C-alpha positions in Angstrom: 17.1 -22.7 11.6 20.1 -20.5 12.2 21.1 -19.6 15.7 22.3 -16.0 15.8 22.8 -15.6 19.5 24.1 -18.4 21.6 21.3 -20.3 23.3 23.1 -19.8 26.7 21.9 -16.2 26.5 18.4 -16.7 25.1 16.9 -20.1 24.0 14.4 -18.4 21.6 16.8 -16.3 19.6 16.6 -18.2 16.3 16.3 -16.9 12.8 14.0 -19.0 10.7 14.4 -19.1 7.0 12.0 -20.9 4.7 11.7 -21.7 1.0 8.4 -22.6 -0.7 8.9 -25.9 -2.5 5.3 -27.1 -2.9 6.2 -30.3 -1.1 3.8 -31.6 1.6 5.2 -31.7 5.1 6.0 -35.1 6.5 4.5 -36.5 9.7 7.9 -35.9 11.4 7.9 -32.3 10.4 4.4 -31.8 11.8 5.4 -33.4 15.1 8.6 -31.2 15.3 6.4 -28.1 14.7 3.9 -29.1 17.4 6.7 -29.9 19.9 8.3 -26.4 19.3 5.0 -24.7 19.7 4.4 -26.6 22.9 7.9 -26.0 24.3 7.8 -22.3 23.6 4.2 -21.9 24.6 3.4 -19.7 21.5 0.7 -19.5 18.9 2.5 -18.5 15.6 0.7 -15.6 13.8 0.9 -17.5 10.5 -1.0 -20.5 12.1 -3.7 -18.1 13.3 -4.0 -16.5 9.9 -4.2 -19.9 8.1 -6.8 -21.2 10.5 -9.0 -18.1 9.8 -9.0 -18.7 6.0 
């Protein structure tokens, strides 16, 4: 993650960059994802699309 506006101004202003590696996510990565979703109270669109397929 890259913070492009100081979190003092907006805690959600992050730029997410990803790269497909083919590696399976670890249990820790799954937990970090669930915690961010819970904290931000969001349902990522990609998660919705993946659940539909």
